[in-house]
MIGUMI-277272 format. One line per 10 residues: number of its first residue (from 0); their letters; for each residue x, y negated, z of C-alpha. Coordinates in steps of 0.25 Angstrom, whole numbers, plus 5000, padded with zeros to 4 digits. Last residue first. Example, Ala and Ser with C-alpha at 12.3 -4.5 7.8 and 13.67 -1.06 7.14 Angstrom:
# residues 2
1) sa) 5055 5004 5029; 5049 5018 5031 $
END
This chain:
# residues 517
516) stviatlenr) 5129 5205 5085; 5134 5190 5089; 5136 5187 5074; 5123 5192 5070; 5116 5184 5080; 5122 5171 5077; 5120 5171 5062; 5105 5176 5065; 5103 5163 5073; 5110 5156 5062 $
506) dinfpllqrs) 5101 5160 5051; 5109 5158 5038; 5105 5148 5028; 5116 5138 5030; 5129 5146 5030; 5123 5155 5017; 5118 5169 5021; 5104 5167 5018; 5108 5165 5003; 5114 5179 5003 $
496) eeetscspik) 5099 5185 5006; 5094 5176 4995; 5105 5181 4986; 5100 5195 4988; 5106 5208 4994; 5113 5203 5006; 5117 5215 5015; 5133 5211 5013; 5129 5197 5017; 5125 5199 5031 $
486) kliyrfyqyp) 5137 5204 5039; 5147 5195 5031; 5135 5183 5034; 5135 5184 5048; 5150 5185 5050; 5153 5174 5041; 5143 5165 5048; 5148 5168 5062; 5162 5165 5058; 5159 5153 5051 $
476) eidhakctei) 5152 5146 5062; 5140 5139 5056; 5139 5123 5057; 5132 5121 5043; 5144 5114 5036; 5154 5124 5043; 5146 5136 5037; 5147 5130 5023; 5162 5127 5025; 5164 5143 5030 $
466) lsyivagaaa) 5155 5148 5019; 5163 5140 5007; 5177 5144 5014; 5173 5158 5013; 5168 5158 4998; 5182 5151 4995; 5191 5160 5003; 5184 5171 4994; 5188 5164 4981; 5202 5161 4986 $
456) gnptdsfmwn) 5204 5177 4991; 5199 5181 4977; 5210 5170 4970; 5220 5179 4977; 5230 5176 4989; 5224 5161 4993; 5234 5151 4999; 5239 5143 5011; 5232 5152 5021; 5234 5141 5032 $
446) krgiafpkia) 5235 5128 5024; 5223 5133 5015; 5216 5134 5027; 5217 5119 5029; 5212 5116 5015; 5202 5125 5015; 5196 5119 5027; 5198 5105 5019; 5190 5108 5007; 5175 5107 5015 $
436) resagndiel) 5181 5093 5021; 5185 5089 5007; 5172 5093 5002; 5163 5086 5012; 5172 5073 5012; 5168 5071 4996; 5166 5057 4998; 5155 5045 5001; 5145 5056 5003; 5131 5059 4996 $
426) rgdnlyctlg) 5118 5060 5002; 5115 5046 5003; 5114 5046 4987; 5119 5035 4978; 5130 5029 4987; 5138 5042 4985; 5141 5039 4971; 5150 5026 4974; 5163 5034 4974; 5159 5042 4962 $
416) dwyklcyaia) 5157 5029 4954; 5170 5023 4959; 5177 5036 4954; 5187 5029 4945; 5186 5015 4953; 5190 5023 4965; 5201 5030 4958; 5206 5017 4952; 5208 5010 4966; 5215 5022 4972 $
406) kgipsdpatt) 5225 5023 4959; 5227 5007 4960; 5230 5010 4974; 5240 5020 4972; 5247 5012 4961; 5246 5017 4947; 5236 5008 4943; 5243 4996 4949; 5232 4988 4956; 5226 4974 4952 $
396) hikkdlwakm) 5217 4979 4941; 5211 4991 4950; 5210 4979 4961; 5198 4972 4956; 5189 4985 4952; 5193 4991 4966; 5189 4979 4975; 5176 4978 4967; 5173 4992 4968; 5177 4993 4983 $
386) kkllpsahed) 5167 4980 4986; 5156 4987 4978; 5158 5000 4987; 5157 4992 5000; 5144 4985 4996; 5138 5000 4993; 5142 5006 5006; 5134 4997 5016; 5120 4995 5010; 5120 5005 4998 $
376) ryakredpmm) 5127 5016 5009; 5116 5013 5019; 5105 5015 5009; 5111 5028 5005; 5113 5034 5019; 5099 5030 5021; 5093 5038 5011; 5103 5050 5014; 5099 5050 5028; 5109 5043 5038 $
366) nktetevryl) 5118 5051 5049; 5131 5048 5041; 5127 5034 5036; 5136 5026 5045; 5148 5035 5043; 5147 5033 5027; 5146 5018 5029; 5161 5019 5037; 5164 5027 5024; 5162 5015 5016 $
356) kailsvawhc) 5168 5007 5026; 5181 5016 5025; 5182 5014 5011; 5182 4999 5012; 5193 5000 5022; 5200 5010 5014; 5200 5000 5001; 5205 4988 5009; 5217 4996 5015; 5219 5000 5000 $
346) lgtkngkitk) 5220 4986 4996; 5230 4982 5007; 5231 4974 5020; 5244 4973 5026; 5247 4980 5039; 5259 4990 5035; 5261 5004 5030; 5258 5010 5018; 5256 5024 5013; 5243 5027 5021 $
336) vidmfkrrah) 5236 5016 5014; 5239 5021 5000; 5234 5035 5003; 5221 5028 5009; 5219 5022 4996; 5217 5035 4989; 5211 5042 5000; 5199 5031 4999; 5196 5036 4986; 5196 5051 4990 $
326) mwcavgqipq) 5187 5050 5002; 5179 5040 4994; 5174 5053 4986; 5168 5052 4973; 5153 5057 4972; 5150 5063 4958; 5137 5063 4950; 5135 5077 4944; 5125 5080 4933; 5136 5088 4926 $
316) tkfltqyaqy) 5146 5084 4915; 5153 5070 4919; 5152 5073 4934; 5160 5087 4932; 5170 5079 4924; 5173 5070 4937; 5172 5082 4946; 5184 5090 4938; 5192 5075 4938; 5194 5077 4953 $
306) gdthlygsfd) 5189 5063 4959; 5184 5068 4973; 5170 5075 4973; 5156 5074 4979; 5146 5079 4968; 5132 5072 4966; 5120 5079 4959; 5119 5091 4949; 5124 5104 4952; 5122 5116 4943 $
296) kffdrpidha) 5136 5116 4937; 5142 5112 4949; 5151 5123 4952; 5155 5125 4937; 5159 5111 4936; 5167 5111 4949; 5175 5122 4943; 5175 5119 4929; 5184 5106 4931; 5196 5115 4935 $
286) rsphyeyvfs) 5204 5114 4948; 5209 5128 4946; 5210 5142 4952; 5197 5141 4958; 5191 5144 4972; 5177 5139 4976; 5173 5134 4988; 5158 5131 4991; 5152 5123 5002; 5138 5122 5005 $
276) rkeppggsfv) 5128 5113 5012; 5115 5119 5014; 5108 5111 5024; 5116 5099 5019; 5111 5101 5005; 5120 5107 4996; 5134 5103 4993; 5149 5108 4994; 5160 5112 4984; 5174 5117 4987 $
266) wmyskssplr) 5185 5121 4977; 5196 5128 4980; 5207 5126 4970; 5220 5133 4965; 5234 5130 4963; 5245 5138 4957; 5256 5143 4967; 5253 5157 4965; 5256 5156 4949; 5242 5158 4941 $
256) dkeklvqitt) 5239 5169 4930; 5230 5177 4940; 5230 5171 4955; 5237 5178 4966; 5242 5165 4974; 5230 5157 4975; 5233 5142 4981; 5221 5133 4984; 5220 5118 4980; 5207 5110 4984 $
246) edafaidydc) 5194 5106 4978; 5182 5097 4981; 5167 5097 4979; 5155 5090 4985; 5139 5091 4981; 5126 5084 4981; 5114 5087 4973; 5112 5101 4978; 5109 5113 4970; 5123 5115 4967 $
236) iikqmeiilp) 5128 5116 4982; 5116 5127 4985; 5121 5135 4972; 5135 5134 4977; 5131 5139 4991; 5124 5151 4984; 5135 5155 4976; 5145 5154 4989; 5135 5164 4996; 5137 5174 4984 $
226) slldgcrivw) 5152 5173 4988; 5151 5179 5001; 5153 5194 4998; 5165 5190 4988; 5172 5181 4999; 5170 5191 5009; 5177 5202 4999; 5189 5191 4998; 5190 5189 5012; 5191 5204 5015 $
216) ysltnrpidv) 5201 5206 5006; 5210 5196 5011; 5208 5202 5025; 5213 5216 5020; 5224 5209 5012; 5227 5203 5026; 5229 5218 5032; 5220 5221 5044; 5226 5227 5055; 5218 5226 5069 $
206) gmrqfiqeqr) 5226 5226 5082; 5222 5212 5087; 5237 5206 5083; 5234 5213 5069; 5221 5206 5067; 5229 5192 5071; 5239 5196 5061; 5228 5198 5049; 5223 5185 5052; 5236 5178 5050 $
196) ylplhdkfks) 5237 5184 5037; 5223 5181 5033; 5225 5166 5035; 5218 5159 5047; 5212 5147 5040; 5202 5146 5053; 5190 5145 5043; 5194 5153 5030; 5204 5161 5037; 5199 5165 5050 $
186) vlvhallgps) 5184 5163 5045; 5185 5174 5034; 5193 5184 5044; 5183 5183 5055; 5171 5183 5045; 5177 5196 5041; 5178 5202 5054; 5164 5198 5058; 5158 5205 5046; 5166 5218 5048 $
176) aiskaipqpp) 5178 5221 5041; 5183 5236 5041; 5179 5237 5026; 5171 5248 5019; 5163 5238 5013; 5165 5223 5015; 5155 5214 5020; 5147 5226 5025; 5134 5231 5022; 5129 5241 5033 $
166) mpsrkiteec) 5133 5255 5033; 5121 5265 5031; 5117 5275 5041; 5122 5289 5036; 5112 5300 5031; 5116 5315 5029; 5106 5324 5022; 5109 5338 5018; 5110 5346 5030; 5096 5352 5027 $
156) skcayklrah) 5091 5353 5042; 5101 5344 5049; 5099 5333 5041; 5111 5322 5043; 5111 5309 5049; 5123 5300 5050; 5125 5286 5059; 5135 5275 5052; 5143 5271 5064; 5149 5257 5061 $
146) vivqvkapii) 5160 5254 5069; 5163 5240 5072; 5177 5237 5076; 5181 5226 5086; 5190 5215 5087; 5188 5205 5098; 5195 5191 5096; 5202 5187 5108; 5195 5181 5121; 5197 5167 5122 $
136) dlqescdegi) 5194 5159 5135; 5189 5145 5137; 5190 5140 5151; 5178 5133 5160; 5178 5128 5173; 5166 5128 5183; 5165 5123 5198; 5157 5132 5207; 5146 5128 5218; 5142 5127 5233 $
126) ktlqcgcqct) 5148 5140 5237; 5149 5139 5252; 5161 5140 5262; 5160 5147 5275; 5162 5139 5287; 5176 5140 5296; 5178 5124 5295; 5189 5126 5286; 5179 5132 5276; 5178 5147 5272 $
116) reaepldhev) 5178 5151 5259; 5193 5152 5257; 5195 5166 5263; 5183 5172 5253; 5192 5168 5242; 5186 5157 5233; 5179 5160 5220; 5183 5159 5205; 5172 5164 5197; 5175 5168 5181 $
106) rvrpldkplp) 5162 5167 5173; 5164 5170 5158; 5157 5161 5149; 5153 5164 5134; 5153 5153 5124; 5141 5146 5121; 5144 5134 5130; 5155 5129 5122; 5167 5124 5130; 5165 5110 5136 $
96) krgrtkrtha) 5174 5100 5129; 5186 5096 5137; 5188 5082 5142; 5186 5068 5137; 5174 5063 5129; 5178 5056 5117; 5177 5041 5117; 5167 5036 5104; 5175 5024 5097; 5166 5015 5090 $
86) avtidseaei) 5164 5018 5075; 5174 5007 5068; 5166 4997 5058; 5173 4992 5046; 5169 4978 5043; 5182 4972 5048; 5189 4980 5039; 5182 4974 5027; 5185 4960 5033; 5199 4962 5035 $
76) ikeeenpevt) 5200 4967 5020; 5192 4955 5015; 5202 4946 5023; 5213 4953 5016; 5208 4951 5003; 5212 4937 5000; 5226 4940 5003; 5227 4951 4991; 5228 4964 4996; 5240 4971 4992 $
66) aedflsyqqs) 5239 4984 4983; 5248 4979 4973; 5259 4978 4984; 5257 4991 4990; 5249 4992 5002; 5249 4987 5016; 5242 4993 5027; 5231 4988 5036; 5230 4994 5050; 5218 4994 5060 $
56) ydykesqrgy) 5210 5001 5050; 5218 5014 5051; 5214 5023 5040; 5212 5039 5043; 5217 5046 5030; 5225 5057 5038; 5237 5063 5029; 5248 5055 5037; 5260 5053 5030; 5272 5062 5025 $
46) qsqllqnire) 5268 5069 5012; 5255 5061 5008; 5262 5048 5014; 5275 5051 5006; 5267 5053 4993; 5260 5040 4995; 5272 5032 4998; 5279 5039 4985; 5266 5035 4977; 5267 5020 4982 $
36) hlckieakqn) 5282 5019 4978; 5279 5025 4964; 5268 5014 4963; 5278 5004 4966; 5289 5010 4958; 5279 5009 4946; 5275 4994 4949; 5289 4991 4949; 5292 4997 4937; 5281 4991 4930 $
26) qleraqqlll) 5285 4977 4936; 5300 4979 4931; 5294 4985 4916; 5286 4972 4915; 5297 4963 4919; 5307 4970 4909; 5297 4967 4897; 5296 4953 4903; 5310 4952 4903; 5312 4958 4889 $
16) arleenskda) 5302 4948 4883; 5309 4937 4890; 5323 4941 4883; 5316 4944 4870; 5311 4930 4871; 5324 4923 4874; 5332 4930 4864; 5321 4925 4853; 5323 4911 4859; 5339 4912 4858 $
6) idedtmm) 5337 4917 4844; 5328 4906 4840; 5337 4896 4847; 5350 4902 4839; 5342 4899 4827; 5334 4909 4817; 5336 4907 4802 $
END
């Protein structure tokens, strides 16, 4: 039989258990509230804050409570910052840049009137020189009509034979569009981001009526005509052992069995040896894993990517080594730094500072040969990466997994093998910046033309973007290139002839000659 004391002790134990349970629940709720506040700050920053990831090392930012640096680590961070070297400031030359020397000059002389060429002493003034200044003038675009006169011959004796000179092969048969006009339309839209409806208005101001649907048809036909070049560029990418990949969204309005608001994707793949660096865009209605798998089915080597799971699957099933992107890893810490203001030193500040030192090593090796670059990285970048790994292993156990900094640390640890893979070869890059820079012109253009009307239009755009970006990589003016190949490719009958029209294979002297003819 229980006594009053036993009942009291049991009651006290139940109360203590209840208090402990409530304390744990309260602690979990506080942690959840803190994570939600951090998420709100990041969303506000992404919506209204500055998008630049430029980091001001003259300031130190406080972070969330769980990310505050321990007192004994503050000296280490200050020491790490002191090791970061800043390149000497180079003052820019003031004044206007000179106008290009290859532009034609029109000389306009300004002379004194005859009455003012006499000195006050009565002597005649003598010309001793001249002062010249230059102004830049623009003549509006000149539109002309090319008349193809095909001479005909007949036999007067039998009056049965009539012969006519053949029409040279044209990019689009029975069309009014010359190679020069097609090149102008393509470059205006895909290089200068000028939508077709605006081009239609510009042509109307010139007195030429070209409907928008006609311009769209020309773009699609050019995409079909130039697609063999893209096949050759894909072979070049897959024959080399270093490549890059990325993707971004695109909206296509008239796609079978899909809503106009559905999200589609434009993929970009690049690679090949430096003298044949190629960029290939591909339109796909999805972000499926089989897209990179099909493109790289004949590829083996290193592939620079972000952390998208489709690439990770590719690394497990094919002889491809993934090279992860430090730009993405840094961004996760930088997104936290941008949301917090103050002058306390935080863990993310330490991480960003150390990553900056890794990029400083890359700057110093920019002009080195691959073997020299690898040796320099082994000496200077490897110790930094070891320090970073030790720091990540320690902090993963002391930060909340659901917090932004916990997710940033977990991301680095998840892809650590890929993040350190660039040390294996001096030809590899520290990030996937090549793909990021290649996809950026498409993203800028998307803000102007907003969407593609049909899948055929999106596929044609992928072909044109591929050639434009490859031209840029080899310092070739896109308009000159398109005018050149659109005049040449209708006459190509073999793969070798088409291969000679790739940007890095063309004869630049012949390019200049055919454009000016």
